[in-house]
C-alpha positions in Angstrom: -0.2 -0.1 0.2 1.2 3.7 -0.4 -0.9 5.1 2.5 2.0 8.2 3.8 2.6 9.1 7.2 -0.1 11.7 7.1 -3.1 9.5 6.3 -2.1 6.2 8.3 -4.9 4.9 10.7 -4.8 5.8 13.9 -5.6 3.2 16.9 -9.0 3.9 18.3 -11.7 2.0 20.8 -13.2 0.3 17.3 -9.8 -1.5 15.9 -8.9 -2.5 19.6 -12.7 -3.8 20.1 -11.8 -5.5 17.4 -8.6 -7.0 18.1 -9.1 -7.9 21.6 -12.2 -10.4 20.5 -10.7 -11.9 17.3 -7.9 -13.1 19.9 -10.3 -14.7 21.4 -9.6 -17.5 19.3 -6.2 -17.7 20.5 -7.1 -17.9 23.9 -9.1 -21.1 23.3 -5.4 -22.3 22.1 -4.0 -21.1 25.1 -6.5 -22.8 27.1 -6.3 -26.0 25.7 -2.7 -26.3 25.3 -2.4 -25.2 29.1 -5.3 -27.0 30.8 -4.0 -30.5 29.3 -1.0 -30.0 32.1 -3.2 -30.1 35.2 -5.6 -32.9 33.4 -3.1 -35.5 33.1 -2.2 -35.4 36.6 -5.5 -36.7 37.5 -7.5 -38.4 34.4 -5.3 -41.7 34.8 -7.6 -42.1 38.3 -10.9 -42.7 36.1 -9.5 -44.3 33.2 -6.3 -45.6 34.4 -3.4 -44.1 31.3 0.0 -45.5 31.3 2.4 -43.2 29.9 1.5 -44.1 26.0 -2.0 -43.7 26.7 -0.9 -39.9 28.4 0.5 -39.0 25.2 -2.7 -40.5 22.8 -4.6 -38.5 25.4 -2.2 -35.3 24.3 -1.9 -36.3 20.7 -5.5 -37.2 19.2 -6.3 -33.4 20.3 -3.2 -32.6 17.9 -4.0 -35.0 15.0 -7.3 -33.1 15.0 -6.2 -29.4 15.0 -3.8 -31.0 11.9 -6.9 -31.8 10.2 -9.1 -28.4 11.4 -5.7 -26.2 9.9 -5.4 -28.2 6.4 -8.7 -27.2 5.5 -8.8 -24.2 7.3 -7.5 -22.2 5.0 -9.9 -23.2 1.5 -12.7 -22.8 3.9 -11.9 -19.3 5.0 -11.3 -18.5 1.0 -14.7 -20.1 0.3 -16.5 -18.9 3.0 -14.9 -15.8 4.5 -12.9 -15.6 7.5 -15.0 -14.4 10.1 -17.7 -17.1 9.3 -15.2 -20.2 9.6 -14.1 -18.0 13.2 -17.7 -18.5 14.1 -18.2 -22.4 13.7 -14.6 -22.9 15.1 -16.2 -21.4 18.5 -19.1 -23.4 18.4 -17.0 -26.4 17.8 -14.8 -25.7 20.6 -17.4 -25.4 23.1 -19.2 -28.3 22.6 -16.2 -30.3 22.3 -15.2 -29.2 25.5 -18.2 -29.5 27.6 -18.5 -32.7 25.9 -14.7 -34.0 27.1 -16.0 -32.7 30.7 -18.6 -35.4 31.2 -17.3 -38.3 29.4 -17.8 -41.5 31.4 -15.6 -43.6 28.7 -12.3 -43.3 26.8 -14.6 -43.1 23.7 -16.4 -39.8 23.9 -13.2 -38.1 26.4 -11.7 -38.7 22.8 -14.3 -37.8 20.5 -14.2 -34.4 22.8 -10.5 -33.8 22.6 -10.8 -34.4 18.4 -13.9 -31.7 18.5 -11.6 -28.9 20.7 -8.6 -30.1 18.8 -10.1 -29.1 15.1 -11.7 -25.9 16.4 -8.3 -25.4 17.8 -6.4 -25.7 14.5 -8.8 -23.9 12.3 -8.7 -20.1 15.1 -4.7 -20.9 15.1 -4.3 -20.5 11.2 -7.7 -18.2 11.1 -7.5 -15.5 13.9 -3.7 -14.7 12.6 -4.8 -14.4 9.1 -8.5 -12.5 9.8 -5.5 -10.1 11.9 -3.2 -9.4 9.0 -5.8 -8.5 7.1 -7.7 -6.2 9.0 -4.3 -4.3 10.1 -2.3 -1.4 9.0 1.5 -2.4 7.7 2.7 0.2 11.0 1.1 -1.5 13.6 1.0 -5.1 12.2 3.5 -7.0 14.0 1.6 -6.0 17.4 -2.0 -6.3 16.6 -1.1 -9.7 15.2 0.8 -10.4 18.2 -2.3 -10.2 20.5 -3.2 -13.4 18.8 0.2 -14.8 20.7 -0.4 -12.7 23.7 -4.2 -14.0 24.2 -2.5 -18.0 23.8 -0.1 -17.3 26.9 -3.1 -15.5 28.7 -4.9 -18.8 27.7 -2.4 -21.2 29.1 -1.7 -18.7 32.3 -5.3 -19.3 33.4 -5.5 -22.9 32.7 -2.5 -23.1 35.0 -4.9 -21.0 37.1 -7.7 -23.4 37.3 -5.9 -26.2 37.2 -4.6 -25.3 41.0 -7.5 -24.4 42.4 -9.2 -27.3 41.3 -6.0 -29.4 42.2 -8.0 -30.4 44.9 -11.6 -31.2 43.9 -13.2 -34.2 43.4 -13.6 -34.5 40.0 -11.7 -31.2 39.0 -10.6 -32.0 36.1 -14.0 -32.4 34.2 -14.4 -28.9 35.4 -10.6 -28.2 33.9 -12.1 -29.3 31.1 -15.7 -27.8 30.7 -14.8 -24.3 31.9 -12.8 -24.2 28.2 -16.6 -23.2 26.7 -16.7 -20.3 28.2 -14.1 -18.0 25.8 -15.5 -20.3 23.2 -18.9 -18.9 23.5 -17.4 -15.6 24.5 -15.7 -15.3 21.1 -18.7 -16.7 19.2 -21.0 -13.0 20.8 -18.4 -11.0 20.0 -17.9 -12.6 15.9 -21.5 -12.1 15.7 -20.6 -8.2 15.5 -17.3 -8.2 13.5 -16.5 -7.4 10.1 -15.4 -9.4 7.7 -11.9 -9.0 6.0 -11.9 -6.2 3.7 -9.6 -7.9 1.5 -11.6 -10.9 1.1 -14.6 -9.7 0.8 -12.8 -7.1 -2.0 -11.3 -10.5 -3.6 -15.5 -11.4 -3.7 -16.2 -8.2 -5.5 -18.5 -7.5 -2.8 -16.7 -3.4 -3.1 -19.4 -2.2 -0.9 -18.8 -4.0 2.5 -15.6 -3.8 1.7 -15.5 0.1 1.6 -17.9 -0.2 5.0 -15.5 -2.7 6.5 -12.4 -0.2 5.8 -14.3 2.5 7.1 -15.4 1.2 10.4 -11.9 -0.2 11.2 -10.6 3.2 10.0 -12.6 5.1 11.8 -12.8 7.4 8.5 -14.8 8.0 5.8 -11.8 8.6 3.1 -10.7 5.1 2.7 -10.5 5.1 -1.2 -6.6 5.1 -1.4 -6.4 1.9 0.6 -9.3 0.3 -1.1 -7.4 1.8 -4.3 -4.6 -0.5 -3.2 -6.5 -3.3 -3.1 -8.4 -3.5 -5.7 -4.9 -3.5 -7.6 -3.3 -6.0 -6.0 -7.4 -8.2 -6.3 -6.5 -7.7 -10.3 -3.0 -8.2 -10.4 -3.9 -11.6 -8.8 -6.8 -12.2 -10.6 -5.2 -12.0 -13.9 -3.4 -15.4 -13.1 -5.1 -18.5 -12.0 -4.4 -19.9 -8.0 -4.4 -23.7 -8.2 -2.7 -25.2 -5.6 0.3 -25.9 -8.3 1.1 -22.8 -7.5 2.9 -23.2 -4.2 5.4 -25.3 -6.3 6.5 -22.1 -8.1 9.4 -20.0 -7.5 7.3 -16.8 -6.0 6.3 -18.7 -3.4 9.1 -22.1 -2.7 10.9 -19.7 -0.7 8.2 -18.6 1.6 6.5 -21.6 2.1 10.3 -23.2 3.1 10.4 -21.0 5.5 6.7 -20.7 7.1 6.8 -24.5 7.0 10.6 -24.1 8.9 9.5 -22.2 11.4 6.6 -24.4 12.0 8.7 -27.4 12.7 11.3 -25.6 14.7 8.6 -23.9 17.0 7.5 -27.3 17.7 10.9 -29.2 18.0 12.4 -27.2 20.4 10.1 -28.3 22.6 8.1 -25.8 24.0 5.1 -27.4 24.2 7.0 -30.2 26.0 7.0 -27.7 28.4 3.5 -26.3 28.4 1.7 -30.1 28.4 4.0 -31.6 30.9 5.6 -28.8 32.9 3.9 -30.2 35.9 5.3 -33.5 35.0 9.1 -32.2 34.7 9.1 -30.2 38.1 7.4 -33.8 39.7 10.4 -35.1 38.5 12.8 -32.2 39.2 12.1 -32.6 43.1 8.6 -31.2 43.5 6.9 -33.9 45.1 3.3 -32.5 45.5 0.8 -32.2 42.5 -0.7 -28.9 44.3 3.2 -27.9 44.3 3.8 -29.0 40.7 1.3 -27.0 39.3 1.5 -23.7 41.1 5.0 -23.8 39.6 3.4 -24.3 36.8 1.6 -21.1 37.2 4.7 -19.2 37.4 5.7 -20.3 34.5 2.6 -19.3 32.9 2.7 -15.6 33.9 6.3 -15.2 33.0 4.7 -16.4 29.3 2.8 -13.7 29.5 4.2 -11.1 30.7 7.1 -11.7 27.8 4.7 -12.4 24.9 3.2 -8.0 26.4 7.1 -7.6 25.9 7.3 -8.9 22.5 4.2 -7.2 20.9 6.0 -4.0 22.1 9.4 -4.5 20.6 8.5 -6.4 16.9 7.2 -3.0 15.3 10.4 -1.4 16.4 13.4 -3.7 17.3 12.6 -6.3 13.8 11.2 -9.9 13.9 14.6 -11.0 12.6 16.3 -9.7 15.3 13.7 -10.6 18.3 13.9 -14.4 16.5 17.2 -14.6 17.0 17.9 -13.2 20.5 15.1 -15.5 21.6 16.9 -18.6 20.0 20.0 -17.8 21.8 18.5 -18.0 24.9 16.1 -21.3 24.3 19.7 -22.8 23.5 21.8 -21.7 26.9 18.4 -22.5 29.2 17.6 -26.0 27.4 21.2 -26.9 27.6 21.4 -25.9 31.4 18.0 -28.0 32.4 19.6 -30.8 30.6 22.6 -30.8 32.5 20.5 -30.4 35.5 18.5 -33.4 34.7 21.8 -35.4 33.8 23.7 -34.6 37.1 20.7 -35.3 39.1 20.1 -31.9 40.9 18.7 -32.7 44.7 17.1 -30.5 47.1 17.0 -26.6 47.1 19.1 -27.0 43.7 16.0 -28.3 42.1 14.7 -25.1 41.9 17.6 -24.5 39.2 15.8 -26.3 36.8 12.6 -24.1 37.5 14.0 -21.3 36.8 15.6 -22.4 33.4 12.4 -24.0 32.6 10.9 -20.2 33.2 13.9 -18.4 30.6 13.4 -21.0 28.3 10.2 -19.8 28.2 10.8 -16.1 28.6 12.9 -16.5 25.6 10.3 -18.3 23.5 7.6 -15.7 24.0 9.4 -12.9 22.4 11.0 -15.0 19.8 10.2 -18.1 18.1 6.5 -17.9 19.5 4.9 -15.2 18.2 7.2 -14.7 15.2 6.0 -17.6 13.8 2.4 -16.7 13.6 2.9 -13.1 12.3 5.7 -13.9 9.8 3.0 -17.2 7.8 0.5 -15.0 7.8 2.7 -11.7 6.3 5.0 -14.0 3.9 2.7 -15.4 1.6 1.2 -13.8 -2.0 -2.7 -12.7 -1.4 -4.2 -15.4 -4.0 -2.9 -18.7 -1.6 -2.2 -17.1 1.5 -5.0 -18.9 3.2 -3.8 -22.2 1.8 -0.1 -21.3 2.5 -1.1 -20.7 5.7 -2.9 -23.8 6.2 0.5 -26.1 5.0 2.9 -23.7 7.5 0.0 -24.6 10.2 -0.6 -28.1 9.4 3.3 -28.9 9.4 3.4 -26.9 13.5 0.2 -29.2 14.5 1.8 -32.2 13.1 5.0 -31.3 14.3 3.2 -30.4 17.8 1.9 -33.9 17.8 4.9 -35.9 17.2 7.0 -34.3 19.8 4.1 -34.2 22.8 3.3 -37.5 21.6 6.2 -39.4 22.3 7.3 -37.4 25.1 7.0 -39.5 27.8 8.0 -42.7 26.0 11.2 -40.7 25.0 11.8 -40.0 28.7 11.5 -43.4 29.9 13.7 -44.7 26.9 17.0 -42.3 26.8 16.0 -40.0 29.8 15.3 -36.8 31.1 19.1 -34.7 30.6 19.3 -36.4 27.0 15.9 -35.3 26.0 16.6 -32.1 26.5 19.9 -31.8 25.1 18.1 -33.2 21.7 15.7 -30.0 22.3 19.1 -27.8 22.5 20.8 -29.6 19.0 17.0 -28.4 17.5 17.8 -25.0 18.6 21.1 -25.0 16.9 19.7 -25.7 13.9 16.6 -23.3 14.0 19.3 -20.8 14.5 21.0 -21.6 11.0 18.1 -21.6 9.6 16.8 -18.0 10.7 20.7 -17.2 9.7 20.0 -18.5 6.2 16.7 -17.9 4.9 14.7 -15.7 7.1 14.2 -11.8 5.9 13.3 -8.9 7.9 9.8 -8.3 7.4 9.5 -5.3 10.0 7.5 -1.3 8.7 6.5 -3.3 4.6 3.3 -3.9 3.4 1.9 -7.3 2.5 2.6 -5.8 -0.6 6.3 -4.6 -0.7 7.0 -8.3 1.4 5.6 -10.0 -1.3 7.3 -8.5 -4.4 10.4 -8.8 -1.7 10.3 -12.5 -1.7 
């Protein structure tokens, strides 16, 4: 877009309201991601899960998330971003309630599949929606609201886990309360506008104009609408089949998106999120409530540092923040692995707890938000939804594999070598970033497309 500084839209209550409500998609993601950590400590008392079944309990939702993400892009391109988010909110709420009342393993797993599918859809559509309604000069902060909501959802779930850890059948309430953010998202999306980019691409020009006026808080949006129209006309001159994903123009962005998706998971973050109480108990915190309380602190660090990232991404830049985060993650993973290898005891156990907190802090300012932000920026408009789906599916499949095998991996090679493996993967992530990941700070989506 060619907007001048004088014409750049200012943040006002309307747009902030939209960003907050749309970001609830991230809250769904975060709550369910975090609540599993507490549920895993208690659900086996009813269903008698061994390590493999615990891994399957986590992995089945992640597999459903991968499937949901796979279809989300095509659905969003066909029916609109807003409509798909509404369906995801309904599916999440229903799945959360079904999981909470389950009396058998098949019903429990069915509820988890529904929740997982909704998370997969919302994890891909929410950053896409936010990136398309946001002006370039504060897109980094607004799209990162999605990641901020993820961390808030994780923190809230840890608090819920702690408060219900001593309650009979508390794990059912842990799962059932996930329906609340789903219902809030459903209500909020009922009053929000569709993406003007999507509307203009479907030739709903009047609706696109009205949406832009609402978003920008002014009547004259002709320049921005003209930029949108030119971009759409250019894309309409060429077909956008799936084979476009294999062309030279898309190849590099696709390598970046899928690469960051995989590295976000194989460096170990969701192992920490899902199994933090288990890790802390293995490190020497004997009680379930004590392990969960330590996990609450980790959740608070995650929220705070994501807030820091929101303030820095549009000034310090995506690539610099990504590298800083990876270096910090590498250092903390080496300390965690070493701590388990030398079998720290007593007060020294808290060194591991502290290093887990540092690991999460550096993830929260780097790889956590930047993956979701960059996949919403780097793909051409003509295939943005489908390309984001591919990157999101890669993220969820990697999440499923890493989380599903974690407990078995601990039994096979031990805690120390497991975390050293994650450290080695972080080294690869650093090399990947240095090799191919570009800086997108301050560029419009059209400028990023041209540069790649």
